[in-house]
N, C-alpha and C positions, 0 to 999 in steps of 0.2 A: 533551345537544346537541339543540336543537329542529330538527325536520325539517319539510318541507312537509306531510307527513301530519298533523302535530300542529296546524297553524294554518290549513290550507286551508279554503275554503268548498267544500262538496261538492255542494250543490244548484245545479249549473251550468246556466245558461240559454245555449243556443247557437243559431246560425242556420246555414242552408245557404247556399251561394254564390248560389242563385237567389232567396233571400228578398228581398222588396222593401225598399228603404231605409225606406219608410213603416212596414212591419211591424217592422223592426229598431228604429226609434225607439219604436214602441209597446212592444216587449219591454223596452227600457231603462226607460221610464217606469213600466210596470206592475210591474216587479220591483225598482225602486229601485236600479238598477245603472248604471254608466257605460260599460260595454263588454261585448261578447259575442265569444266565439271563433266563427269560421266553420269549420264542419267538413264533411268529405266524407261520402259515404254510409256509410262504415265507422266514422265518429266520430273520425277523425284531424283535427287542426287544420290548416287551410290559410291562415288569416288571422285578424285581429282587427278588429272595427269598434267604435270608441268614439264618444262624443258629439261629440268634436272632429272626427272623420272625417266625420260626418254634417253637422255645421254648416258646416265649411269647404267642403263640396261643395254649398252651396246653389245654387239655380237662378240667382240674380242673379250670384253670383261666377263660376259656370261660364259663364254667357252673356258676361260681360265678358271673360274669358280667351279664349273661343271667338271672339268678334268681333274681338279684336286679331289673332290669328294668321290668321283667315280673310281679313282685309283684306290681310295680306301675301300670302297665297296667291292671292287674286283679282287682284291687281295692276291694280286699277281697273276690272275687268269684273264683271258681276253673276254671282252663283252660283245654280245651279239650286235652286228651292224645295224639291225632294225631298231634296237633299243637306243643305240647311240644317235641314230637319225632322229628319234623322237625327242631327244634332249636338246632341241634347238632354242635359240633366243626367243623371248616373248614376242608375239606377233600381233596381239590385240590389246586394246585399252585395258581390259579386265586384268591382264597379266602385269601391268606396270602401274596401275592406279593406286593411289593412297586412299585407304578407307579405314575407319569411317570418316565421313566429312563433317567438319565443324561448320555449322550454318548459323545464320541469324534471320530475324524477321525484319520487315520494313520499318518497324517501330523501334528497333534496337538502337540505343544511344551510341554515338560515335566513340565515346570514352570506353564503353563496354566492348565495342569492336576492337579498339586498340589493345585492350587488355587480353582479349581472346587471341589476337595475332601474336602478341608477345608470349603469352602462356603456352600456346601450342607450337610456337616457332614456325608460323606459316605466314604467307605473304598476301593472302586474299581469302575471303569467305563468300560463298554463295548466299544470296538473300532469297528467302522463301516466302511465298504466299500460298496458302492452302497446300503446303507440301511440295510445291513446284518451284523451280528456279525462275525468278523474275529479275534478278540483278546480281551483280558482283561488286563487293567493296574491296578495293586493294589498298595497300599502304599508300600508294600515290594519291588515291581518292581522299584518304585521311589527311595527307599533307596539304592538299589543295584546300580542304576545309579549314585546317589550322592556319594557313597562310592568309586566308581572307580576313579583312579587317571589319567586315560587316556580317551580320547574321545571314544565314542561307536564304531566308524569306525576302531579304532586301537586295540580294545580288541579282545582276542581270543574267548570270549563268545559273540561277537557282533552278532546282528541279533535276530530275534524272538526266544523266549524260547518255548520249548514244555515240557509238563508234561507227 
């Protein structure tokens, strides 16, 4: 039975809640990944930020949504410039992260991981040991395991992957 520990990526790049969205975007590009877990100071996951979370929160989209509801709020009167300035696009990971995070342990079966990804409509899950992120299992990791014609213990590439 293939478990998370057999197929997970172990060189996990993560962000803190206060990391700027610009820095998160740089992390994704520099590491060739599409998402990062957001972790608290102890290393426990508190959210996930993906390319989609960053792109869908673009300044133009944010401004359009902001302007629509502010027009309703103002009811024909002008809003104070300082208030308008405070309504800018999200700037840190906490503002765009998806939470709560669906996680698994190192011993979670690959079939259960596939079920979780499907059920929650997500593309990856952090793998935890003692409440801290020690790996990530993505859909691609599951596909590699499925495509292998030998059990993980017999493969040359068996064991955790590193990026």
